N, C-alpha and C positions, 0 to 999 in steps of 0.2 A: 258563375261567381261574380258578385256585384263589384262595381269599380270603387277604388278608394278615392273620394272626391275631397278636394280641399276645403269645401264648404263645411265639412264635418271636423276639420282639424282644430286643435286647441293648443294653447301655449301657456306656460306658468314658470315662475322662478322663485327662488328663495335662498335663504342662507343655510338651509339644512334640508334633509329629505324626510318625509315628502314635501315637495314644493308647496307653497301656500299662497302665492300671489299670482292671480291670473292676469294675463296681458292680452287684450284684443290686439291682433296684429293683422297686417295687410299682406305681408309675405316674409319668408324666411329662407336662408340658405345655409344654416348651421349644419355642418356635417363632418364625419371622420373621412380622412384621406389616408388610407393605409398603402403601405409599400411592400414590395417582395424583393429581397436581395437574392442575386444569383451570381455564380462565379463567371459564367460565359467565357469559360476557358477553352483552350484549343484541345480537341479530342479526336481529330481526323474525320469529323463529321460536321454537317451544319445543324444537325438536331441538338436541341438543348434539353438535358435530362431533368425531369421534375425533382429528383432526389438531390440535386445540387442547389437547392434554394432554401431560404430561411425567411421567416417573417421579419420585416424591417420596422423602422419607426413610423409612427403615425401621428398626425396632428388633427386637432378639432378646431375649426374656424368657420366663420360665416357672419352674415348679417341678418338683423330683424328690422323690419320697417313697420312702423305703427303711428297712429295719431293719438297720443296718450291723453287720458283724462287726468285731472289733478290727483286723485288718489293713486293712479299708476305711477305718475311722476314722483310723488312722495316716496313710494317704494323703491323706485329705480335710482333716484338721484345719489343716495349714499354709495351706490356701486360705481357711479360715474365720477364723483368728486372725492370720495374718500372720508370727508369730514363727518363728525357727529351732528345730526340735526339739532337745532336750537329752537324749541317751540316758544311761540310768543315773543319772538325777537326779530323785527320790531313788533309791536302789539298787533295781534291779528294774523301775523305771519309766522311760518316756520322758515328759518334760514338754514340753507344747505351750504356749509363752507367747504373749501379745499382741505384736503388732508395730504399728508406726506406719503401715506400708504393707502391701499384699497383694501376693502374687507377680504379676508383670507378665504372665505367660502362663498361661491355663488354657483348655485345649481339651476340649470335650464331644462325643462322637460317639454318635449314636443309630441302631442298625440297626432301621429300620421295615420290614423284610422286603422291600418292593418297591424300596426305595432306602435309602442310608445318608446321613444328614444330620450335618454336622459344624459346630460353632459355635466361633468363635475369640475370644481375648482376653476370656474371660468373668470375671465378678466374682460371687462368692457375697455377695449383699447381706443376706441373713438366713439363719440356720441355727437351726431350732427343734427341740429334743430334747423328745419328749413320751411320757409313759407314764401308764397308769391301771390300776386294779385288773384283774388277770387278763390284761394285754395285754403285747405286745412294747415295748421301747424303740424308738420310731420317730424318724426324722430327716427332716425336710422342709427341703429347700434352695431358697431363692428366688434365681434366677440372672438376671443381666442380661449380655448378650453383644454383640459387635460386628457379626458378619456370618455368614451361613448359606451353606455349600456343599453341594451335593447330588451324591452319587456313585452309581455303579451298584450293584445289589444283589450281594452277594458280596464287596465290598470291605472290609467291617468285618474288623479284625485278629482272629486266632484267639488268644483268651486264656483262661487257666485261672481259673475262679471259686473263690473260698474256700469251704471246707467248715467253717470255724469257726462255733461256735453264736453265735446273737444274744444280747443282753441282754434281760431281761424285768423287769418291774415289780417282781416278787417278789425281785429281786436288790437293790432300792434301799434305801438308809438315808439319811435326811435328818437333818442335825444343825443345830440352831438354838439360840442361846443355850446352847451347850455340851451340849446333851442330844438324844438321838435322838428322833425324832418319828414317830408313826404317821401315815400319809398315805393319801389316796385317789387323788390325782392329783398329778403334778409336771411342770413345764415349764421348760426353760432356753432363753433366746433370746439369740442374738448377732446384733446388727444392725449391718452396715457401712453407714452411711448415705451414699449416693452421689449425685453429680449425674447424673441419668439423662437429661438433655435436651441434652447438649453434643454437638451435631451440627456446629456452625460451617458452613463452606460445603462440606459433604459429604453424600452419601446416608446414610452410616452414621456411628456414633459412633467416632471415632478413639480415644477415651479415655473411660473411665468413672471419673472421679476420685472417690476415697473421702474424704469430708469429716469424718466423725465416727464414733463408735461408741457403742452403747447395749447394755449387758448387763443381762438381767433374770431374775428367778427368781420363779416362781409355784408355790404349792402349795395343796391343798385338805386340810384336816385335821378330824378329830372335835373338837368344841368341848367340852372337858371342864375340870374344875378344874386339870388338868395343863398346859392350854393358855392360861390366863387371862393369864399374863404375856406372851404373844405378841401380845396385842392392844394397839394404840396404843404400840408400842415407841418408845423415844427414837431420835433420828437417829444417835446414836453407838452404837447397839446392838451392832455388832460383826460379825464374820465368820459364814459358813455354809459347809456342805459337803454335797455329794450324791455318794453312792458307790454304783456297781453293781458287785456282786461275784459272779461265776460261776466258782468255782474259782480257777484261776490267771489267769483273765481279769478284769481289774479296770479300771473306768472311774471316774476321781474328778474331779468338778467342784469345785474350791476356789475360794471367794470370800474371799480373805484380807484384802481391804480392809474395807469396811463395806457390808452390805446394808440399805438403808433401805426399810421396809415402811410405806407410809401406811395408816392404820387404815381397815379395811372391817368394819363391825359384823357380827357373825353374826346371822342372822335365822331365824325359825321358818317353814318352808314347808309344814308339815304334820305328820303324825304320825311322820315319819322322823327320823333323826339330825340334830341341829344341827351345822352345819359352820362352820369359820372358814376364810376365804380369806386367804392371804398372797400379796401381789402387789408385789414390791419391785424396786428398781433397785440393782445392784451398782456401787459407786463406789470408786475408788482412795483410798488414804491417802498420806501422805508417803513411806512406806516399802513399801507393798504394792499390787500391781495389783488391779483389780476381778475378774479371773478368771485362773485357771491351770488347765489340764486336764492330768491325769496319766493315762497308760495303761500297763498291764502286760498282757503276753500270753505264753502258753507255746506259740507257734507256730501 
């Protein structure tokens, strides 16, 4: 019998079944973890009878790692941020705003060659955009889901994958305190803080309520005379912006409220360059949200 190789695996998602949005991915760990309840009572023996067990609750959770193309990001971002996309705002861009809720239905299907696994009513509880010197811009999605269904091999829909180029770290420009900064690493996190234990009297979680949101920005910079004002910034320091530009493909993370960076002292680790770590939380003001993502793409 031939082996099931990951090279033949596929993944797609969507707001209904069958899923309709393919996603090229690097790895995934989305899975059901089921439990068995047993009495484990005292019976005058060390043996545990199978008849004294019942199926317990189970949860679906895991991560997906990818280097998304602009079209894949356009399909994913509403499930991360919750707001309704605003085409041509600003001109040439689609703006993806924050929303107080996330879409009610997100289905993820994974073709694992020997069988197709589908996960329903998922929530993206964390989206981490990361890039470093010489690398791709990667996106890691942490997902919580309701239930798992397993279908026969060959039942995965036939979908066309994008051939758009990915973004890379060399496309990046970070602006803090109104000036572009040289950076070695950068990371943006959007956390949709959820109640992951709401089973009530059911085997699965009928709902995964989203309770809060946390947006953070982290960067590693050379520590030179040009960066001294970035250390120990006041709480009202102001907005920031991170832009990846690859020709007509532009991904812009705007933090128009305030990004508050608690001071982390630069240290000397050896003969190499002294670096400054900025690790802050983006917060809203009376007039601006903590995050707005804008995307421009030429097909």
